[in-house]
ZAKOLSE-239392 format. One record per residue: residue in one letter; x, y, z of N, C-alpha, C in turn; chain. Coordinates in nm, 3 decimals. Example, Ala and Ser with C-alpha at 12.3 -4.5 7.8 and 13.67 -1.06 7.14 Angstrom:
REM ZAKOLSE-239392
<nuro><residu>a</residu><n_X>1.319</n_X><n_Y>-0.569</n_Y><n_Z>0.780</n_Z><ca_X>1.230</ca_X><ca_Y>-0.450</ca_Y><ca_Z>0.780</ca_Z><c_X>1.320</c_X><c_Y>-0.330</c_Y><c_Z>0.780</c_Z><chaine>A</chaine></nuro>
<nuro><residu>s</residu><n_X>1.285</n_X><n_Y>-0.225</n_Y><n_Z>0.708</n_Z><ca_X>1.367</ca_X><ca_Y>-0.106</ca_Y><ca_Z>0.714</ca_Z><c_X>1.290</c_X><c_Y>0.003</c_Y><c_Z>0.787</c_Z><chaine>A</chaine></nuro>
//
This chain:
REM ZAKOLSE-239392
<nuro><residu>x</residu><n_X>10.896</n_X><n_Y>11.280</n_Y><n_Z>11.875</n_Z><ca_X>10.958</ca_X><ca_Y>11.162</ca_Y><ca_Z>11.860</ca_Z><c_X>10.979</c_X><c_Y>11.137</c_Y><c_Z>11.721</c_Z><chaine>A</chaine></nuro>
<nuro><residu>x</residu><n_X>11.054</n_X><n_Y>11.052</n_Y><n_Z>11.695</n_Z><ca_X>11.121</ca_X><ca_Y>11.028</ca_Y><ca_Z>11.542</ca_Z><c_X>11.121</c_X><c_Y>10.853</c_Y><c_Z>11.550</c_Z><chaine>A</chaine></nuro>
<nuro><residu>x</residu><n_X>11.073</n_X><n_Y>10.802</n_Y><n_Z>11.432</n_Z><ca_X>11.093</ca_X><ca_Y>10.660</ca_Y><ca_Z>11.444</ca_Z><c_X>11.208</c_X><c_Y>10.616</c_Y><c_Z>11.343</c_Z><chaine>A</chaine></nuro>
<nuro><residu>x</residu><n_X>11.278</n_X><n_Y>10.536</n_Y><n_Z>11.366</n_Z><ca_X>11.372</ca_X><ca_Y>10.477</ca_Y><ca_Z>11.265</ca_Z><c_X>11.317</c_X><c_Y>10.390</c_Y><c_Z>11.206</c_Z><chaine>A</chaine></nuro>
<nuro><residu>x</residu><n_X>11.335</n_X><n_Y>10.357</n_Y><n_Z>11.069</n_Z><ca_X>11.267</ca_X><ca_Y>10.273</ca_Y><ca_Z>10.979</ca_Z><c_X>11.390</c_X><c_Y>10.138</c_Y><c_Z>10.967</c_Z><chaine>A</chaine></nuro>
<nuro><residu>x</residu><n_X>11.378</n_X><n_Y>10.044</n_Y><n_Z>10.989</n_Z><ca_X>11.477</ca_X><ca_Y>9.931</ca_Y><ca_Z>10.980</ca_Z><c_X>11.476</c_X><c_Y>9.861</c_Y><c_Z>10.878</c_Z><chaine>A</chaine></nuro>
<nuro><residu>x</residu><n_X>11.364</n_X><n_Y>9.837</n_Y><n_Z>10.813</n_Z><ca_X>11.301</ca_X><ca_Y>9.800</ca_Y><ca_Z>10.688</ca_Z><c_X>11.184</c_X><c_Y>9.770</c_Y><c_Z>10.644</c_Z><chaine>A</chaine></nuro>
<nuro><residu>x</residu><n_X>11.134</n_X><n_Y>9.765</n_Y><n_Z>10.523</n_Z><ca_X>11.000</ca_X><ca_Y>9.784</ca_Y><ca_Z>10.528</ca_Z><c_X>11.012</c_X><c_Y>9.626</c_Y><c_Z>10.411</c_Z><chaine>A</chaine></nuro>
<nuro><residu>x</residu><n_X>10.870</n_X><n_Y>9.579</n_Y><n_Z>10.460</n_Z><ca_X>10.862</ca_X><ca_Y>9.446</ca_Y><ca_Z>10.389</ca_Z><c_X>10.728</c_X><c_Y>9.387</c_Y><c_Z>10.357</c_Z><chaine>A</chaine></nuro>
<nuro><residu>x</residu><n_X>10.733</n_X><n_Y>9.347</n_Y><n_Z>10.259</n_Z><ca_X>10.588</ca_X><ca_Y>9.312</ca_Y><ca_Z>10.170</ca_Z><c_X>10.558</c_X><c_Y>9.196</c_Y><c_Z>10.268</c_Z><chaine>A</chaine></nuro>
<nuro><residu>x</residu><n_X>10.389</n_X><n_Y>9.214</n_Y><n_Z>10.325</n_Z><ca_X>10.359</ca_X><ca_Y>9.064</ca_Y><ca_Z>10.354</ca_Z><c_X>10.240</c_X><c_Y>9.001</c_Y><c_Z>10.192</c_Z><chaine>A</chaine></nuro>
<nuro><residu>x</residu><n_X>10.273</n_X><n_Y>8.906</n_Y><n_Z>10.204</n_Z><ca_X>10.201</ca_X><ca_Y>8.821</ca_Y><ca_Z>10.066</ca_Z><c_X>10.111</c_X><c_Y>8.752</c_Y><c_Z>10.088</c_Z><chaine>A</chaine></nuro>
<nuro><residu>x</residu><n_X>9.946</n_X><n_Y>8.765</n_Y><n_Z>10.135</n_Z><ca_X>9.898</ca_X><ca_Y>8.622</ca_Y><ca_Z>10.167</ca_Z><c_X>9.876</c_X><c_Y>8.561</c_Y><c_Z>10.071</c_Z><chaine>A</chaine></nuro>
<nuro><residu>x</residu><n_X>9.898</n_X><n_Y>8.440</n_Y><n_Z>10.067</n_Z><ca_X>9.825</ca_X><ca_Y>8.324</ca_Y><ca_Z>9.940</ca_Z><c_X>9.739</c_X><c_Y>8.277</c_Y><c_Z>9.950</c_Z><chaine>A</chaine></nuro>
<nuro><residu>x</residu><n_X>9.623</n_X><n_Y>8.213</n_Y><n_Z>9.931</n_Z><ca_X>9.511</ca_X><ca_Y>8.180</ca_Y><ca_Z>9.925</ca_Z><c_X>9.454</c_X><c_Y>8.108</c_Y><c_Z>9.829</c_Z><chaine>A</chaine></nuro>
<nuro><residu>x</residu><n_X>9.382</n_X><n_Y>7.976</n_Y><n_Z>9.864</n_Z><ca_X>9.323</ca_X><ca_Y>7.913</ca_Y><ca_Z>9.754</ca_Z><c_X>9.207</c_X><c_Y>7.853</c_Y><c_Z>9.808</c_Z><chaine>A</chaine></nuro>
<nuro><residu>x</residu><n_X>9.100</n_X><n_Y>7.856</n_Y><n_Z>9.750</n_Z><ca_X>8.953</ca_X><ca_Y>7.867</ca_Y><ca_Z>9.797</ca_Z><c_X>8.906</c_X><c_Y>7.713</c_Y><c_Z>9.801</c_Z><chaine>A</chaine></nuro>
<nuro><residu>x</residu><n_X>8.941</n_X><n_Y>7.642</n_Y><n_Z>9.703</n_Z><ca_X>8.898</ca_X><ca_Y>7.516</ca_Y><ca_Z>9.657</ca_Z><c_X>8.990</c_X><c_Y>7.446</c_Y><c_Z>9.587</c_Z><chaine>A</chaine></nuro>
<nuro><residu>x</residu><n_X>9.102</n_X><n_Y>7.395</n_Y><n_Z>9.671</n_Z><ca_X>9.217</ca_X><ca_Y>7.309</ca_Y><ca_Z>9.605</ca_Z><c_X>9.185</c_X><c_Y>7.188</c_Y><c_Z>9.608</c_Z><chaine>A</chaine></nuro>
<nuro><residu>x</residu><n_X>9.206</n_X><n_Y>7.102</n_Y><n_Z>9.501</n_Z><ca_X>9.185</ca_X><ca_Y>6.949</ca_Y><ca_Z>9.538</ca_Z><c_X>9.315</c_X><c_Y>6.916</c_Y><c_Z>9.608</c_Z><chaine>A</chaine></nuro>
<nuro><residu>x</residu><n_X>9.261</n_X><n_Y>6.763</n_Y><n_Z>9.680</n_Z><ca_X>9.305</ca_X><ca_Y>6.728</ca_Y><ca_Z>9.817</ca_Z><c_X>9.463</c_X><c_Y>6.653</c_Y><c_Z>9.767</c_Z><chaine>A</chaine></nuro>
<nuro><residu>x</residu><n_X>9.508</n_X><n_Y>6.582</n_Y><n_Z>9.667</n_Z><ca_X>9.588</ca_X><ca_Y>6.609</ca_Y><ca_Z>9.637</ca_Z><c_X>9.723</c_X><c_Y>6.695</c_Y><c_Z>9.593</c_Z><chaine>A</chaine></nuro>
<nuro><residu>x</residu><n_X>9.656</n_X><n_Y>6.798</n_Y><n_Z>9.548</n_Z><ca_X>9.728</ca_X><ca_Y>6.957</ca_Y><ca_Z>9.535</ca_Z><c_X>9.753</c_X><c_Y>7.018</c_Y><c_Z>9.652</c_Z><chaine>A</chaine></nuro>
<nuro><residu>x</residu><n_X>9.642</n_X><n_Y>7.008</n_Y><n_Z>9.733</n_Z><ca_X>9.662</ca_X><ca_Y>7.087</ca_Y><ca_Z>9.883</ca_Z><c_X>9.797</c_X><c_Y>6.983</c_Y><c_Z>9.949</c_Z><chaine>A</chaine></nuro>
<nuro><residu>x</residu><n_X>9.789</n_X><n_Y>6.841</n_Y><n_Z>9.932</n_Z><ca_X>9.869</ca_X><ca_Y>6.780</ca_Y><ca_Z>9.991</ca_Z><c_X>10.035</c_X><c_Y>6.825</c_Y><c_Z>9.986</c_Z><chaine>A</chaine></nuro>
<nuro><residu>x</residu><n_X>10.050</n_X><n_Y>6.837</n_Y><n_Z>9.873</n_Z><ca_X>10.175</ca_X><ca_Y>6.863</ca_Y><ca_Z>9.832</ca_Z><c_X>10.232</c_X><c_Y>6.983</c_Y><c_Z>9.832</c_Z><chaine>A</chaine></nuro>
<nuro><residu>x</residu><n_X>10.094</n_X><n_Y>7.095</n_Y><n_Z>9.864</n_Z><ca_X>10.170</ca_X><ca_Y>7.177</ca_Y><ca_Z>9.889</ca_Z><c_X>10.185</c_X><c_Y>7.213</c_Y><c_Z>10.050</c_Z><chaine>A</chaine></nuro>
<nuro><residu>x</residu><n_X>10.135</n_X><n_Y>7.117</n_Y><n_Z>10.088</n_Z><ca_X>10.140</ca_X><ca_Y>7.096</ca_Y><ca_Z>10.275</ca_Z><c_X>10.271</c_X><c_Y>7.056</c_Y><c_Z>10.319</c_Z><chaine>A</chaine></nuro>
<nuro><residu>x</residu><n_X>10.321</n_X><n_Y>6.965</n_Y><n_Z>10.182</n_Z><ca_X>10.427</ca_X><ca_Y>6.867</ca_Y><ca_Z>10.216</ca_Z><c_X>10.573</c_X><c_Y>6.967</c_Y><c_Z>10.169</c_Z><chaine>A</chaine></nuro>
<nuro><residu>x</residu><n_X>10.534</n_X><n_Y>7.040</n_Y><n_Z>10.100</n_Z><ca_X>10.642</ca_X><ca_Y>7.136</ca_Y><ca_Z>10.030</ca_Z><c_X>10.712</c_X><c_Y>7.233</c_Y><c_Z>10.130</c_Z><chaine>A</chaine></nuro>
<nuro><residu>x</residu><n_X>10.622</n_X><n_Y>7.234</n_Y><n_Z>10.243</n_Z><ca_X>10.640</ca_X><ca_Y>7.404</ca_Y><ca_Z>10.339</ca_Z><c_X>10.647</c_X><c_Y>7.317</c_Y><c_Z>10.456</c_Z><chaine>A</chaine></nuro>
<nuro><residu>x</residu><n_X>10.636</n_X><n_Y>7.172</n_Y><n_Z>10.484</n_Z><ca_X>10.652</ca_X><ca_Y>7.121</ca_Y><ca_Z>10.625</ca_Z><c_X>10.777</c_X><c_Y>7.122</c_Y><c_Z>10.679</c_Z><chaine>A</chaine></nuro>
<nuro><residu>x</residu><n_X>10.797</n_X><n_Y>7.182</n_Y><n_Z>10.777</n_Z><ca_X>10.927</ca_X><ca_Y>7.203</ca_Y><ca_Z>10.840</ca_Z><c_X>10.990</c_X><c_Y>7.296</c_Y><c_Z>10.808</c_Z><chaine>A</chaine></nuro>
<nuro><residu>x</residu><n_X>10.970</n_X><n_Y>7.386</n_Y><n_Z>10.702</n_Z><ca_X>11.014</ca_X><ca_Y>7.507</ca_Y><ca_Z>10.671</ca_Z><c_X>10.980</c_X><c_Y>7.630</c_Y><c_Z>10.699</c_Z><chaine>A</chaine></nuro>
<nuro><residu>x</residu><n_X>11.064</n_X><n_Y>7.785</n_Y><n_Z>10.751</n_Z><ca_X>11.004</ca_X><ca_Y>7.884</ca_Y><ca_Z>10.778</ca_Z><c_X>11.048</c_X><c_Y>7.960</c_Y><c_Z>10.696</c_Z><chaine>A</chaine></nuro>
<nuro><residu>x</residu><n_X>11.103</n_X><n_Y>7.922</n_Y><n_Z>10.573</n_Z><ca_X>11.092</ca_X><ca_Y>8.032</ca_Y><ca_Z>10.458</ca_Z><c_X>11.103</c_X><c_Y>7.939</c_Y><c_Z>10.336</c_Z><chaine>A</chaine></nuro>
<nuro><residu>x</residu><n_X>11.064</n_X><n_Y>7.994</n_Y><n_Z>10.190</n_Z><ca_X>11.056</ca_X><ca_Y>7.922</ca_Y><ca_Z>10.082</ca_Z><c_X>11.083</c_X><c_Y>8.042</c_Y><c_Z>9.954</c_Z><chaine>A</chaine></nuro>
<nuro><residu>x</residu><n_X>11.135</n_X><n_Y>8.000</n_Y><n_Z>9.880</n_Z><ca_X>11.127</ca_X><ca_Y>8.083</ca_Y><ca_Z>9.756</ca_Z><c_X>11.011</c_X><c_Y>8.075</c_Y><c_Z>9.682</c_Z><chaine>A</chaine></nuro>
<nuro><residu>x</residu><n_X>10.939</n_X><n_Y>8.167</n_Y><n_Z>9.617</n_Z><ca_X>10.834</ca_X><ca_Y>8.171</ca_Y><ca_Z>9.532</ca_Z><c_X>10.809</c_X><c_Y>8.281</c_Y><c_Z>9.462</c_Z><chaine>A</chaine></nuro>
<nuro><residu>x</residu><n_X>10.744</n_X><n_Y>8.249</n_Y><n_Z>9.317</n_Z><ca_X>10.725</ca_X><ca_Y>8.325</ca_Y><ca_Z>9.236</ca_Z><c_X>10.580</c_X><c_Y>8.372</c_Y><c_Z>9.212</c_Z><chaine>A</chaine></nuro>
<nuro><residu>x</residu><n_X>10.534</n_X><n_Y>8.506</n_Y><n_Z>9.262</n_Z><ca_X>10.395</ca_X><ca_Y>8.549</ca_Y><ca_Z>9.263</ca_Z><c_X>10.416</c_X><c_Y>8.694</c_Y><c_Z>9.144</c_Z><chaine>A</chaine></nuro>
<nuro><residu>x</residu><n_X>10.286</n_X><n_Y>8.720</n_Y><n_Z>9.120</n_Z><ca_X>10.252</ca_X><ca_Y>8.864</ca_Y><ca_Z>9.070</ca_Z><c_X>10.238</c_X><c_Y>8.992</c_Y><c_Z>9.143</c_Z><chaine>A</chaine></nuro>
<nuro><residu>x</residu><n_X>10.341</n_X><n_Y>9.065</n_Y><n_Z>9.111</n_Z><ca_X>10.381</ca_X><ca_Y>9.166</ca_Y><ca_Z>9.198</ca_Z><c_X>10.283</c_X><c_Y>9.291</c_Y><c_Z>9.130</c_Z><chaine>A</chaine></nuro>
<nuro><residu>x</residu><n_X>10.214</n_X><n_Y>9.382</n_Y><n_Z>9.175</n_Z><ca_X>10.166</ca_X><ca_Y>9.500</ca_Y><ca_Z>9.110</ca_Z><c_X>10.269</c_X><c_Y>9.579</c_Y><c_Z>9.078</c_Z><chaine>A</chaine></nuro>
<nuro><residu>x</residu><n_X>10.413</n_X><n_Y>9.608</n_Y><n_Z>9.155</n_Z><ca_X>10.488</ca_X><ca_Y>9.702</ca_Y><ca_Z>9.143</ca_Z><c_X>10.556</c_X><c_Y>9.674</c_Y><c_Z>8.944</c_Z><chaine>A</chaine></nuro>
<nuro><residu>x</residu><n_X>10.584</n_X><n_Y>9.553</n_Y><n_Z>8.935</n_Z><ca_X>10.646</ca_X><ca_Y>9.474</ca_Y><ca_Z>8.807</ca_Z><c_X>10.501</c_X><c_Y>9.412</c_Y><c_Z>8.718</c_Z><chaine>A</chaine></nuro>
<nuro><residu>x</residu><n_X>10.475</n_X><n_Y>9.505</n_Y><n_Z>8.610</n_Z><ca_X>10.373</ca_X><ca_Y>9.469</ca_Y><ca_Z>8.556</ca_Z><c_X>10.412</c_X><c_Y>9.341</c_Y><c_Z>8.433</c_Z><chaine>A</chaine></nuro>
<nuro><residu>x</residu><n_X>10.345</n_X><n_Y>9.273</n_Y><n_Z>8.429</n_Z><ca_X>10.332</ca_X><ca_Y>9.146</ca_Y><ca_Z>8.329</ca_Z><c_X>10.456</c_X><c_Y>9.031</c_Y><c_Z>8.321</c_Z><chaine>A</chaine></nuro>
<nuro><residu>x</residu><n_X>10.538</n_X><n_Y>9.060</n_Y><n_Z>8.485</n_Z><ca_X>10.643</ca_X><ca_Y>8.975</ca_Y><ca_Z>8.504</ca_Z><c_X>10.602</c_X><c_Y>8.938</c_Y><c_Z>8.651</c_Z><chaine>A</chaine></nuro>
<nuro><residu>x</residu><n_X>10.672</n_X><n_Y>8.758</n_Y><n_Z>8.670</n_Z><ca_X>10.629</ca_X><ca_Y>8.740</ca_Y><ca_Z>8.780</ca_Z><c_X>10.774</c_X><c_Y>8.758</c_Y><c_Z>8.869</c_Z><chaine>A</chaine></nuro>
<nuro><residu>x</residu><n_X>10.739</n_X><n_Y>8.779</n_Y><n_Z>8.970</n_Z><ca_X>10.882</ca_X><ca_Y>8.796</ca_Y><ca_Z>9.121</ca_Z><c_X>10.905</c_X><c_Y>8.676</c_Y><c_Z>9.167</c_Z><chaine>A</chaine></nuro>
<nuro><residu>x</residu><n_X>11.052</n_X><n_Y>8.682</n_Y><n_Z>9.187</n_Z><ca_X>11.071</ca_X><ca_Y>8.562</ca_Y><ca_Z>9.264</ca_Z><c_X>11.136</c_X><c_Y>8.585</c_Y><c_Z>9.402</c_Z><chaine>A</chaine></nuro>
<nuro><residu>x</residu><n_X>11.102</n_X><n_Y>8.596</n_Y><n_Z>9.512</n_Z><ca_X>11.135</ca_X><ca_Y>8.624</ca_Y><ca_Z>9.645</ca_Z><c_X>11.154</c_X><c_Y>8.512</c_Y><c_Z>9.744</c_Z><chaine>A</chaine></nuro>
<nuro><residu>x</residu><n_X>11.231</n_X><n_Y>8.514</n_Y><n_Z>9.845</n_Z><ca_X>11.216</ca_X><ca_Y>8.428</ca_Y><ca_Z>9.955</ca_Z><c_X>11.124</c_X><c_Y>8.497</c_Y><c_Z>10.083</c_Z><chaine>A</chaine></nuro>
<nuro><residu>x</residu><n_X>11.037</n_X><n_Y>8.412</n_Y><n_Z>10.104</n_Z><ca_X>10.922</ca_X><ca_Y>8.455</ca_Y><ca_Z>10.187</ca_Z><c_X>10.966</c_X><c_Y>8.378</c_Y><c_Z>10.346</c_Z><chaine>A</chaine></nuro>
<nuro><residu>x</residu><n_X>10.923</n_X><n_Y>8.403</n_Y><n_Z>10.411</n_Z><ca_X>10.904</ca_X><ca_Y>8.361</ca_Y><ca_Z>10.538</ca_Z><c_X>10.738</c_X><c_Y>8.291</c_Y><c_Z>10.543</c_Z><chaine>A</chaine></nuro>
<nuro><residu>x</residu><n_X>10.745</n_X><n_Y>8.157</n_Y><n_Z>10.595</n_Z><ca_X>10.612</ca_X><ca_Y>8.132</ca_Y><ca_Z>10.612</ca_Z><c_X>10.535</c_X><c_Y>8.152</c_Y><c_Z>10.733</c_Z><chaine>A</chaine></nuro>
<nuro><residu>x</residu><n_X>10.453</n_X><n_Y>8.233</n_Y><n_Z>10.757</n_Z><ca_X>10.398</ca_X><ca_Y>8.233</ca_Y><ca_Z>10.919</ca_Z><c_X>10.324</c_X><c_Y>8.125</c_Y><c_Z>10.953</c_Z><chaine>A</chaine></nuro>
<nuro><residu>x</residu><n_X>10.151</n_X><n_Y>8.155</n_Y><n_Z>10.961</n_Z><ca_X>10.026</ca_X><ca_Y>8.076</ca_Y><ca_Z>10.991</ca_Z><c_X>10.009</c_X><c_Y>8.016</c_Y><c_Z>10.872</c_Z><chaine>A</chaine></nuro>
<nuro><residu>x</residu><n_X>9.970</n_X><n_Y>7.862</n_Y><n_Z>10.908</n_Z><ca_X>9.892</ca_X><ca_Y>7.780</ca_Y><ca_Z>10.787</ca_Z><c_X>9.826</c_X><c_Y>7.763</c_Y><c_Z>10.800</c_Z><chaine>A</chaine></nuro>
<nuro><residu>x</residu><n_X>9.717</n_X><n_Y>7.745</n_Y><n_Z>10.713</n_Z><ca_X>9.551</ca_X><ca_Y>7.692</ca_Y><ca_Z>10.766</ca_Z><c_X>9.530</c_X><c_Y>7.591</c_Y><c_Z>10.659</c_Z><chaine>A</chaine></nuro>
<nuro><residu>x</residu><n_X>9.476</n_X><n_Y>7.492</n_Y><n_Z>10.683</n_Z><ca_X>9.426</ca_X><ca_Y>7.385</ca_Y><ca_Z>10.574</ca_Z><c_X>9.313</c_X><c_Y>7.329</c_Y><c_Z>10.620</c_Z><chaine>A</chaine></nuro>
<nuro><residu>x</residu><n_X>9.218</n_X><n_Y>7.392</n_Y><n_Z>10.570</n_Z><ca_X>9.064</ca_X><ca_Y>7.351</ca_Y><ca_Z>10.624</ca_Z><c_X>8.996</c_X><c_Y>7.303</c_Y><c_Z>10.517</c_Z><chaine>A</chaine></nuro>
<nuro><residu>x</residu><n_X>8.869</n_X><n_Y>7.198</n_Y><n_Z>10.536</n_Z><ca_X>8.798</ca_X><ca_Y>7.098</ca_Y><ca_Z>10.427</ca_Z><c_X>8.712</c_X><c_Y>7.227</c_Y><c_Z>10.377</c_Z><chaine>A</chaine></nuro>
<nuro><residu>x</residu><n_X>8.691</n_X><n_Y>7.247</n_Y><n_Z>10.224</n_Z><ca_X>8.596</ca_X><ca_Y>7.347</ca_Y><ca_Z>10.217</ca_Z><c_X>8.475</c_X><c_Y>7.287</c_Y><c_Z>10.127</c_Z><chaine>A</chaine></nuro>
<nuro><residu>x</residu><n_X>8.489</n_X><n_Y>7.170</n_Y><n_Z>10.076</n_Z><ca_X>8.365</ca_X><ca_Y>7.110</ca_Y><ca_Z>9.998</ca_Z><c_X>8.385</c_X><c_Y>6.954</c_Y><c_Z>9.993</c_Z><chaine>A</chaine></nuro>
<nuro><residu>x</residu><n_X>8.248</n_X><n_Y>6.934</n_Y><n_Z>10.010</n_Z><ca_X>8.250</ca_X><ca_Y>6.768</ca_Y><ca_Z>9.942</ca_Z><c_X>8.213</c_X><c_Y>6.750</c_Y><c_Z>9.843</c_Z><chaine>A</chaine></nuro>
<nuro><residu>x</residu><n_X>8.250</n_X><n_Y>6.728</n_Y><n_Z>9.726</n_Z><ca_X>8.180</ca_X><ca_Y>6.667</ca_Y><ca_Z>9.597</ca_Z><c_X>8.089</c_X><c_Y>6.575</c_Y><c_Z>9.612</c_Z><chaine>A</chaine></nuro>
<nuro><residu>x</residu><n_X>7.998</n_X><n_Y>6.563</n_Y><n_Z>9.508</n_Z><ca_X>7.911</ca_X><ca_Y>6.433</ca_Y><ca_Z>9.491</ca_Z><c_X>7.973</c_X><c_Y>6.320</c_Y><c_Z>9.445</c_Z><chaine>A</chaine></nuro>
<nuro><residu>x</residu><n_X>8.050</n_X><n_Y>6.313</n_Y><n_Z>9.394</n_Z><ca_X>8.171</ca_X><ca_Y>6.219</ca_Y><ca_Z>9.337</ca_Z><c_X>8.262</c_X><c_Y>6.155</c_Y><c_Z>9.443</c_Z><chaine>A</chaine></nuro>
<nuro><residu>x</residu><n_X>8.232</n_X><n_Y>6.214</n_Y><n_Z>9.563</n_Z><ca_X>8.349</ca_X><ca_Y>6.163</ca_Y><ca_Z>9.653</ca_Z><c_X>8.496</c_X><c_Y>6.267</c_Y><c_Z>9.670</c_Z><chaine>A</chaine></nuro>
<nuro><residu>x</residu><n_X>8.468</n_X><n_Y>6.367</n_Y><n_Z>9.573</n_Z><ca_X>8.584</ca_X><ca_Y>6.426</ca_Y><ca_Z>9.592</ca_Z><c_X>8.581</c_X><c_Y>6.541</c_Y><c_Z>9.717</c_Z><chaine>A</chaine></nuro>
<nuro><residu>x</residu><n_X>8.711</n_X><n_Y>6.585</n_Y><n_Z>9.767</n_Z><ca_X>8.732</ca_X><ca_Y>6.653</ca_Y><ca_Z>9.865</ca_Z><c_X>8.794</c_X><c_Y>6.787</c_Y><c_Z>9.835</c_Z><chaine>A</chaine></nuro>
<nuro><residu>x</residu><n_X>8.755</n_X><n_Y>6.882</n_Y><n_Z>9.851</n_Z><ca_X>8.843</ca_X><ca_Y>7.030</ca_Y><ca_Z>9.827</ca_Z><c_X>8.865</c_X><c_Y>7.097</c_Y><c_Z>9.989</c_Z><chaine>A</chaine></nuro>
<nuro><residu>x</residu><n_X>8.968</n_X><n_Y>7.145</n_Y><n_Z>9.945</n_Z><ca_X>9.052</ca_X><ca_Y>7.226</ca_Y><ca_Z>10.071</ca_Z><c_X>9.072</c_X><c_Y>7.392</c_Y><c_Z>10.027</c_Z><chaine>A</chaine></nuro>
<nuro><residu>x</residu><n_X>9.045</n_X><n_Y>7.459</n_Y><n_Z>10.146</n_Z><ca_X>9.115</ca_X><ca_Y>7.586</ca_Y><ca_Z>10.157</ca_Z><c_X>9.240</c_X><c_Y>7.593</c_Y><c_Z>10.218</c_Z><chaine>A</chaine></nuro>
<nuro><residu>x</residu><n_X>9.296</n_X><n_Y>7.665</n_Y><n_Z>10.186</n_Z><ca_X>9.449</ca_X><ca_Y>7.651</ca_Y><ca_Z>10.216</ca_Z><c_X>9.474</c_X><c_Y>7.783</c_Y><c_Z>10.211</c_Z><chaine>A</chaine></nuro>
<nuro><residu>x</residu><n_X>9.567</n_X><n_Y>7.864</n_Y><n_Z>10.292</n_Z><ca_X>9.625</ca_X><ca_Y>7.986</ca_Y><ca_Z>10.322</ca_Z><c_X>9.722</c_X><c_Y>7.990</c_Y><c_Z>10.420</c_Z><chaine>A</chaine></nuro>
<nuro><residu>x</residu><n_X>9.804</n_X><n_Y>8.065</n_Y><n_Z>10.363</n_Z><ca_X>9.961</ca_X><ca_Y>8.119</ca_Y><ca_Z>10.440</ca_Z><c_X>9.938</c_X><c_Y>8.280</c_Y><c_Z>10.459</c_Z><chaine>A</chaine></nuro>
<nuro><residu>x</residu><n_X>10.014</n_X><n_Y>8.296</n_Y><n_Z>10.577</n_Z><ca_X>10.048</ca_X><ca_Y>8.437</ca_Y><ca_Z>10.547</ca_Z><c_X>10.217</c_X><c_Y>8.405</c_Y><c_Z>10.542</c_Z><chaine>A</chaine></nuro>
<nuro><residu>x</residu><n_X>10.265</n_X><n_Y>8.493</n_Y><n_Z>10.468</n_Z><ca_X>10.388</ca_X><ca_Y>8.523</ca_Y><ca_Z>10.459</ca_Z><c_X>10.446</c_X><c_Y>8.657</c_Y><c_Z>10.442</c_Z><chaine>A</chaine></nuro>
<nuro><residu>x</residu><n_X>10.567</n_X><n_Y>8.666</n_Y><n_Z>10.478</n_Z><ca_X>10.603</ca_X><ca_Y>8.828</ca_Y><ca_Z>10.456</ca_Z><c_X>10.798</c_X><c_Y>8.774</c_Y><c_Z>10.379</c_Z><chaine>A</chaine></nuro>
<nuro><residu>x</residu><n_X>10.795</n_X><n_Y>8.916</n_Y><n_Z>10.326</n_Z><ca_X>10.927</ca_X><ca_Y>8.873</ca_Y><ca_Z>10.251</ca_Z><c_X>11.045</c_X><c_Y>8.905</c_Y><c_Z>10.369</c_Z><chaine>A</chaine></nuro>
<nuro><residu>x</residu><n_X>11.148</n_X><n_Y>8.815</n_Y><n_Z>10.297</n_Z><ca_X>11.249</ca_X><ca_Y>8.799</ca_Y><ca_Z>10.384</ca_Z><c_X>11.368</c_X><c_Y>8.922</c_Y><c_Z>10.388</c_Z><chaine>A</chaine></nuro>
//
């Protein structure tokens, strides 16, 4: 049996554990209604350089992570992204 490789894509999991509400909201609004976006990230294959790529945004998760004593709310934000 042989397999034909059509393309090799990199998956890029983006995850933030405690993001302030206003920053999490800005990130959510930036990707609302979009299936792909341009991102800059650190790639192990390019030491000390940021890599710019267009990525498909898959599953998105926004969950409350913590309630601070001063009334601040922190969010856990996760995206599954695949290189386009």
